C-alpha positions as CSV (number, residue, x, y, z in Angstrom):
1,M,-9.6,-19.3,-1.7
2,R,-12.7,-17.2,-1.6
3,N,-12.4,-13.6,-0.6
4,P,-14.1,-12.9,2.8
5,A,-17.6,-11.5,2.5
6,P,-17.8,-7.7,3.1
7,P,-19.0,-6.6,6.5
8,T,-22.8,-6.2,6.8
9,R,-23.8,-2.5,6.9
10,V,-26.8,-1.8,9.2
11,P,-28.8,1.1,7.7
12,L,-29.7,3.9,10.0
13,R,-33.2,4.2,8.5
14,S,-35.6,1.5,7.4
15,S,-37.5,1.7,4.1
16,D,-40.3,3.8,5.7
17,G,-37.8,6.4,6.9
18,N,-37.9,5.4,10.6
19,A,-34.9,4.3,12.7
20,H,-33.8,0.8,11.8
21,P,-34.7,-1.8,14.5
22,L,-31.1,-3.1,14.7
23,Q,-29.9,0.4,15.4
24,K,-30.7,0.1,19.1
25,I,-29.3,-3.4,19.4
26,M,-25.9,-2.3,17.9
27,N,-26.0,1.0,19.9
28,I,-25.6,3.2,16.8
29,E,-26.4,6.8,17.6
30,K,-29.0,8.2,15.2
31,P,-27.8,11.3,13.4
32,Y,-29.5,14.5,14.3
33,R,-30.5,15.8,10.8
34,V,-30.7,19.5,10.3
35,L,-32.0,21.6,7.4
36,I,-30.6,25.2,7.1
37,A,-32.8,27.8,5.4
38,D,-31.4,31.2,4.6
39,D,-31.1,33.2,1.4
40,H,-27.5,34.2,2.1
41,V,-25.0,31.6,1.3
42,V,-22.4,33.1,3.6
43,V,-24.8,32.7,6.5
44,R,-25.7,29.2,5.6
45,R,-22.0,28.3,5.5
46,G,-21.3,29.9,8.8
47,V,-24.3,28.2,10.5
48,R,-23.3,24.8,8.9
49,A,-19.7,25.2,10.2
50,M,-20.9,25.9,13.7
51,L,-23.5,23.1,13.8
52,E,-21.1,20.5,12.5
53,T,-19.0,20.9,15.6
54,L,-21.8,19.3,17.6
55,P,-21.7,15.5,18.0
56,S,-23.7,13.4,15.5
57,V,-25.2,16.5,13.8
58,E,-25.8,15.9,10.1
59,I,-26.7,18.8,7.7
60,C,-29.1,17.0,5.4
61,A,-29.7,20.0,3.1
62,E,-29.6,23.8,2.6
63,A,-32.4,26.0,1.2
64,S,-32.3,29.5,-0.1
65,D,-36.0,30.3,-0.3
66,G,-39.4,29.3,1.2
67,N,-40.4,26.9,-1.6
68,Q,-37.1,25.1,-1.5
69,T,-37.3,24.8,2.2
70,L,-40.7,23.0,2.0
71,H,-39.3,20.8,-0.8
72,Y,-36.5,19.6,1.5
73,I,-38.9,19.3,4.4
74,K,-41.0,16.9,2.4
75,K,-38.0,15.0,1.0
76,E,-35.8,14.8,4.1
77,K,-38.1,15.1,7.1
78,P,-35.3,16.6,9.2
79,D,-35.2,16.6,13.0
80,L,-34.5,20.4,13.0
81,L,-35.1,23.3,10.7
82,V,-32.9,26.4,11.3
83,L,-35.0,29.1,9.6
84,D,-34.4,32.7,8.6
85,L,-37.7,34.7,8.6
86,T,-36.8,36.9,5.6
87,M,-36.5,34.8,2.4
88,P,-37.9,35.0,-1.1
89,E,-41.0,33.1,-2.2
90,M,-42.6,32.7,1.2
91,N,-42.2,34.6,4.5
92,G,-41.0,32.8,7.6
93,L,-44.4,32.6,9.3
94,E,-45.9,30.9,6.3
95,V,-43.0,28.4,6.2
96,V,-43.4,27.7,10.0
97,R,-47.1,27.0,9.6
98,S,-46.5,24.8,6.5
99,V,-43.7,22.8,8.2
100,R,-46.0,22.1,11.2
101,E,-48.6,20.6,8.8
102,E,-46.1,18.7,6.5
103,S,-43.7,17.4,9.1
104,P,-44.9,17.7,12.7
105,S,-41.9,15.9,14.1
106,T,-39.5,18.6,12.7
107,D,-38.6,21.2,15.4
108,I,-38.1,24.7,14.2
109,L,-35.4,27.2,15.4
110,V,-35.9,30.7,14.1
111,L,-32.6,32.5,13.4
112,T,-33.3,36.1,12.5
113,M,-32.0,39.7,12.6
114,H,-35.4,40.9,13.8
115,F,-35.7,41.7,17.5
116,S,-39.5,41.9,17.9
117,E,-41.6,40.5,20.8
118,E,-44.7,40.4,18.6
119,L,-42.9,38.5,15.8
120,A,-41.3,36.1,18.2
121,R,-44.7,35.4,19.8
122,E,-46.3,34.7,16.4
123,C,-43.5,32.3,15.5
124,L,-43.8,30.4,18.7
125,S,-47.6,30.3,18.5
126,F,-47.3,28.8,15.0
127,G,-45.0,26.0,16.3
128,A,-41.4,27.2,16.4
129,L,-39.6,26.0,19.5
130,G,-36.7,28.5,19.6
131,Y,-35.9,32.1,18.6
132,V,-32.3,33.4,18.3
133,L,-31.0,36.7,17.0
134,K,-28.3,36.4,14.4
135,S,-26.3,39.0,16.4
136,D,-26.3,36.4,19.3
137,A,-25.6,33.4,17.1
138,D,-22.0,33.1,18.1
139,T,-23.0,32.6,21.8
140,D,-26.5,31.2,21.6
141,L,-26.9,29.1,18.5
142,L,-25.2,25.9,19.7
143,T,-26.9,26.2,23.1
144,A,-30.3,26.7,21.4
145,V,-29.8,23.6,19.2
146,D,-28.8,21.5,22.3
147,H,-32.0,22.6,24.1
148,I,-34.2,22.0,21.1
149,R,-32.6,18.6,20.5
150,Q,-34.0,17.7,23.9
151,H,-37.4,19.2,23.0
152,Q,-36.8,22.2,25.3
153,P,-37.6,25.8,24.2
154,Y,-34.8,28.3,23.8
155,F,-35.1,32.1,23.3
156,T,-32.3,34.6,22.6
157,S,-31.0,36.1,25.8
158,Q,-32.8,39.5,25.4
159,L,-36.2,37.8,25.0
160,S,-35.4,35.3,27.7
161,I,-35.0,38.2,30.2
162,T,-38.3,39.7,29.2
163,M,-40.1,36.4,29.5
164,S,-38.5,35.6,32.9
165,K,-39.7,38.9,34.3
166,T,-43.2,38.3,33.0
167,C,-43.3,34.8,34.5
168,V,-42.0,35.9,37.9
169,Q,-44.3,39.0,38.1
170,G,-47.2,37.4,36.2
171,P,-49.2,39.3,33.6
172,G,-52.3,38.8,35.8
173,N,-53.9,36.6,38.4
174,P,-52.9,33.0,37.6
175,E,-56.3,31.7,38.9
176,S,-58.1,33.6,36.2
177,M,-55.7,33.0,33.3
178,L,-57.0,29.6,32.1
179,P,-60.8,29.5,32.5
180,G,-62.2,26.1,31.7
181,T,-59.1,24.1,32.8
182,N,-58.6,22.3,36.1
183,L,-55.1,23.5,36.6
184,T,-54.3,24.8,40.1
185,P,-52.7,28.3,40.5
186,R,-49.4,26.6,41.2
187,E,-49.6,24.4,38.1
188,V,-50.3,27.5,36.0
189,E,-47.2,29.2,37.5
190,V,-45.1,26.1,36.7
191,L,-46.6,26.1,33.2
192,Q,-45.6,29.7,32.7
193,L,-42.0,29.0,33.8
194,L,-41.7,25.9,31.7
195,G,-43.0,27.8,28.7
196,S,-40.4,30.4,29.1
197,G,-37.6,27.9,28.9
198,K,-36.8,27.4,32.6
199,S,-35.4,24.0,33.7
200,N,-36.9,22.0,36.5
201,K,-34.0,23.1,38.7
202,E,-34.4,26.7,37.9
203,I,-38.2,26.6,38.6
204,A,-37.5,24.9,41.9
205,G,-35.3,27.8,42.9
206,I,-37.9,30.4,41.8
207,I,-40.9,29.0,43.6
208,K,-38.9,27.6,46.5
209,V,-39.8,23.9,46.2
210,S,-37.8,20.7,45.4
211,T,-36.9,19.6,41.9
212,R,-39.0,16.5,42.5
213,T,-42.1,18.7,43.3
214,V,-41.6,20.6,40.0
215,E,-41.4,17.3,38.1
216,S,-44.6,16.2,39.8
217,H,-46.3,19.5,38.8
218,R,-45.1,19.1,35.2
219,N,-46.4,15.5,35.0
220,H,-49.8,16.6,36.3
221,I,-50.0,19.5,33.8
222,M,-49.1,17.1,30.9
223,E,-51.8,14.6,32.1
224,K,-54.5,17.2,32.8
225,M,-54.1,19.0,29.5
226,Q,-53.4,15.8,27.6
227,F,-50.2,17.2,26.0
228,E,-48.4,14.6,24.0
229,S,-45.1,16.4,23.9
230,F,-43.3,19.2,25.7
231,S,-43.4,21.2,22.5
232,E,-47.2,21.2,22.7
233,L,-47.0,22.6,26.2
234,V,-44.8,25.5,25.1
235,R,-47.2,26.3,22.2
236,F,-50.1,26.2,24.5
237,A,-48.4,28.7,26.9
238,V,-47.6,31.1,24.1
239,R,-51.1,30.9,22.5
240,N,-52.7,31.7,25.9
241,N,-50.4,34.6,26.6
242,L,-48.8,32.8,29.6
243,V,-45.4,33.8,28.4
244,E,-44.3,37.0,26.6
245,P,-41.6,36.3,24.1
């Protein structure tokens, strides 16, 4: 009597690195692959232990310097890079810029000890989607990863307060902020709030409209500005000083 054939294993990725077509049919959840980059092994181990408590998160690699980080970015193409700004070989800003060029689909969460509005603004303008202080990691890190996993920006609580104040008060007249665009003042206001990490529901409460109206404004902004992703919207808001990280 022949032994039964072993069960067929469905690969999570096809030969080109993309999700296997049978994955959706069999309802297999794709792992959320994370690269951790920090020159301190104790920090990497702590971050890894925290992230592995999240469902379907897979740590694909750890890096201890800038060059090693880019090596793993090219090799693994992770969904998320958790990046320390102070590492040997390359500084964090150089890494962020290089990652955006090498793997545009990889989101970047900066995890740093530096509380600097100017540095945070630079990181975001270069393409990072989140900025969390190491001192806040125990309360903010998992929330930040959850937001970024949904392609939503996240900023450490201290920066978020500053940004929220700027968005509500406005650094200037919204009508004159974006010359050359056809965004209405209300759309600019919504763009500011989206860029600061506010949800549709939160924005609805701030500007006193329905959530559906906010969704409509958001869709109009994406269409008018030809943004292909929400990450692109956030980077545009930062580059044009519509938010103050």
